[in-house]
VOTOR-606513 format. One line per 2 residues: number of its first residue (from 0); their letters; for each residue x, y, z of N, C-alpha, C, O. Coordinates in steps of 0.001 Angstrom, whole numbers. Layout:
BEGIN
NUM	A	X,Y,Z,X,Y,Z,X,Y,Z,X,Y,Z; ...
//
This chain:
BEGIN
0	MT	321078,164624,17615,321745,165309,19435,321025,164030,20011,319946,163684,19530; 321676,163254,21147,320223,162899,21955,319748,163094,22828,320538,163095,23771
2	QE	318504,163338,23160,317633,163954,24254,317570,163369,25346,317556,162141,25263; 317518,163871,26498,318197,162950,26834,316548,162754,28316,315990,163852,28323
4	VK	315959,161958,29154,314549,162824,29625,315077,162192,31388,315681,161250,31901; 314363,163448,31767,315768,163659,33915,314819,162283,34771,313605,162207,34962
6	NT	315932,161305,35157,315203,160400,36866,315723,159323,35679,315952,158198,36123; 315991,159544,33917,314970,157215,33308,317232,157286,32822,318393,157695,32835
8	RA	315757,156190,32400,317489,155829,31009,316742,154591,30304,315779,153890,30616; 317910,154661,28860,317036,154724,27718,317307,153017,27729,318484,152662,27668
10	VI	315997,151720,27823,316017,150954,26734,315120,150552,26318,314079,151039,25877; 315795,148867,26541,313966,148878,25419,313639,147723,25478,314611,146986,25316
12	VT	312376,147014,25696,311257,146235,26269,311053,145296,25468,311389,145489,24300; 310563,144247,25768,310049,143849,25403,309080,142595,25482,309252,141871,26462
14	TT	308020,142217,24527,306733,141553,25181,306982,140598,24929,307903,140330,24158; 305786,139222,25842,304774,138740,25345,304808,138559,23889,305185,137561,23274
16	HR	304213,140036,23272,303600,140255,22382,304339,141196,20886,303817,142203,20407; 305458,140637,20445,306140,140833,20694,306148,141667,20000,306145,141955,18803
18	GI	306162,142196,21304,306514,144117,20599,308295,144814,21256,308799,144844,22378; 308599,145109,20380,309675,146130,20888,309749,146811,20394,309734,146971,19174
20	FF	309956,148051,22000,309135,149694,22698,311298,150145,22474,312118,149229,22401; 311576,151157,22434,312755,151779,22720,312124,152649,23769,310907,152812,23862
22	GY	313098,153242,24617,312275,154603,25329,313014,154809,26539,314031,154172,26812; 312486,155739,27300,313125,156176,28635,312100,155659,30081,310962,155945,30455
24	AA	313333,154657,30667,312366,155027,31797,313346,155024,33279,314539,154897,33553; 312017,155253,34044,312930,155442,36271,313110,154429,35955,314218,154055,35570
26	ET	311819,153483,36034,311873,152078,36799,311217,150744,35736,310206,150444,35101; 312774,150173,36123,312587,148137,35177,312068,147068,35984,311846,145982,35449
28	GG	311832,147257,37302,311729,146022,37931,310204,145632,37888,310070,144644,38611; 309783,145762,37695,308732,145537,38584,307503,145210,37056,307958,145465,35941
30	AQ	305720,144547,37184,305157,143910,36043,304734,144320,35013,304215,143841,34005; 305204,145918,35623,304409,146619,34221,306099,147959,33806,306977,148098,34658
32	IV	306150,148602,32635,307001,149264,32763,306496,150901,32304,306189,150904,31112; 306390,151827,32744,306067,153375,32123,307136,153537,31237,308219,153188,31709
34	LT	307154,154037,29896,308651,154129,28422,307840,156071,28192,306824,156760,28096; 309065,156027,28222,308428,158429,28125,309146,157956,25860,309477,156857,25415
36	KA	309111,158920,25333,309576,158752,23842,310079,157850,24051,311223,157666,24466; 308756,156679,23615,308551,155039,23512,309110,155042,21808,309480,156205,21646
38	RL	309309,154371,20640,310007,154041,19822,308966,152873,19012,308665,153354,17920; 308655,152204,19106,308155,151221,18674,309456,150507,17105,309812,151136,16109
40	CL	309735,149428,17407,310433,149060,15921,309054,147738,15821,308523,147038,16684; 308814,147905,13947,308259,147370,13548,308634,146728,12691,307767,146207,11989
42	YW	309930,146501,12396,311198,145664,11576,312730,146725,11702,313221,147854,11657; 312924,145280,11889,314241,144942,12252,314970,144572,10281,314545,143969,9295
44	SA	316012,145237,10574,316927,144222,9350,317890,143306,9443,318499,143832,10374; 318299,142664,9282,319369,141381,8765,320200,142005,9476,320214,141574,10629
46	DM	320829,142750,9307,321760,144457,9525,322134,143883,11169,323134,143450,11742; 320964,144113,11462,320857,144398,13109,321673,143194,13889,322234,143507,14939
48	KG	321782,141564,13332,322427,140216,13806,321174,140046,14514,321561,139216,15337; 320007,140224,14775,319345,139777,16157,318314,141146,17122,318858,142199,17454
50	FM	317433,140971,17309,317383,142006,18314,318067,143174,19142,318011,144360,19467; 318773,141938,19251,319742,142610,20700,320834,143730,19747,321631,144496,20289
52	GL	320666,143618,18425,321288,144890,18251,320942,146233,17961,321609,147199,17590; 319156,145986,18341,318319,147769,18012,319108,147929,19818,318881,148997,20387
54	AS	319949,146891,20564,319845,147840,21697,321706,148257,21426,322014,149141,22225; 322738,147898,20663,323944,148020,20686,324517,149278,20224,325084,150330,20517
56	TG	323793,148178,18907,323874,149584,17703,323255,150686,17022,323618,151475,16150; 321697,150408,18015,320599,151164,17546,319781,150779,15642,320495,150188,14831
58	PS	318412,151186,15260,318562,150816,13774,319098,151539,12924,319619,152652,12985; 318856,150489,11748,319384,151450,10538,318262,151338,9983,317178,150895,10361
60	AL	318788,151976,8644,317864,153010,7566,316991,152007,7386,315786,152245,7459; 317534,150534,7083,316757,149523,6670,315393,149237,7387,314430,148996,6659
62	CK	315193,149242,8964,314552,149465,9858,313172,149968,9713,313103,150965,8995; 311890,149485,10273,311116,151192,10609,310904,150931,12005,310871,150024,12837
64	IG	310751,152425,11825,310532,152458,13505,309463,153726,13784,309596,154727,13080; 308400,153694,14807,307071,154383,14213,307665,155577,15632,308461,155429,16559
66	PQ	306952,156519,15255,306812,158176,15748,306604,157356,17458,305942,156450,17965; 307894,158612,17950,307078,158542,19531,306148,158506,20226,305202,158883,19536
68	AD	305523,158071,22076,304617,158229,22196,304652,157580,23604,304849,156398,23324; 304578,157660,24908,304747,157534,25941,303355,157056,26340,302232,157559,26381
70	IT	304207,155211,26771,303288,154196,26465,303196,153425,28682,303494,153909,29773; 302656,152180,28225,302860,151574,29712,302718,150192,29234,301579,149859,28906
72	LR	303849,149152,29112,303868,148919,28957,304113,147201,29822,304807,147014,30822; 303331,146178,29078,303194,144865,30411,303273,143461,29399,303579,143463,28206
74	NI	302904,142268,30243,303483,141185,29668,305240,141495,29616,305457,141347,28413; 306118,141720,30036,306817,142056,30071,308104,140873,30113,308270,140047,31011
76	TA	309029,141065,28765,309803,139483,28425,311252,140229,28461,311870,139328,29029; 311817,140825,28338,313535,141644,28017,313290,143249,28902,312199,143708,29241
78	VL	314306,143716,29069,314350,144964,29529,316358,144945,29116,317198,144276,29718; 316637,146014,27801,317925,146013,27299,318597,146959,28172,317951,147333,29151
80	EV	319553,147334,28038,320243,149124,28222,321370,148988,26878,322330,148358,26433; 320503,150012,26661,321214,150894,25752,321827,151814,24963,321225,152765,24463
82	TP	323012,151591,24813,324274,152132,24540,323958,153499,23795,322874,153681,23239; 325054,154523,23819,324760,155728,23576,325096,155478,22050,324855,156503,21413
84	TA	325526,154556,21337,325531,154703,19769,324527,154756,19322,324285,155338,18265; 322952,153624,20643,322282,152890,19846,321527,154322,20642,320302,154341,20524
86	VQ	321941,155102,21162,320499,156317,21881,320396,156421,20399,319772,155555,19787; 321244,157916,19462,321079,158555,18400,320594,157591,17504,319436,157744,17116
88	AW	321213,156665,17108,321221,155602,15844,318496,155495,16195,317731,155747,15264; 318127,155202,17259,316682,156007,17691,316428,157205,18272,315215,157285,18075
90	EA	316763,158285,18908,315704,159423,17975,315979,159494,16528,315105,159462,15661; 317127,159584,16340,317216,159687,14797,316906,159134,13437,317198,159504,12300
92	AP	315945,157721,14117,315717,156307,13054,314006,157573,12694,313226,158029,13530; 314009,157715,11496,313198,157535,9942,312164,156357,10085,312354,155446,10890
94	WS	310875,156429,9127,310607,155734,9110,310872,155750,8054,310984,156836,7485; 311197,153853,6979,312185,154131,6098,310639,152958,5108,309783,152409,5801
96	R	310624,152818,3513,310061,152388,2950,309668,151162,2652,308829,150980,1770
//
């Protein structure tokens, strides 16, 4: 079941350092973004059809997704809205070997 964080929305944030982070943000308009319950996508598989698939469908079992942490991101390149289906996949994503 999806675990929402009060007064935030689920987003994926990309950075100039090629980071792809899923998490919950209250504000996404500034030079830095604070994410709660953030997870880093260390590897996404071809079935994602590019990194935007992570926002559309969420990570598959072939992706490598790290554990949750609260984080402040800088050097933002994009903020993607995440579908409810993708949120469930992110919340459930295990580390794949």
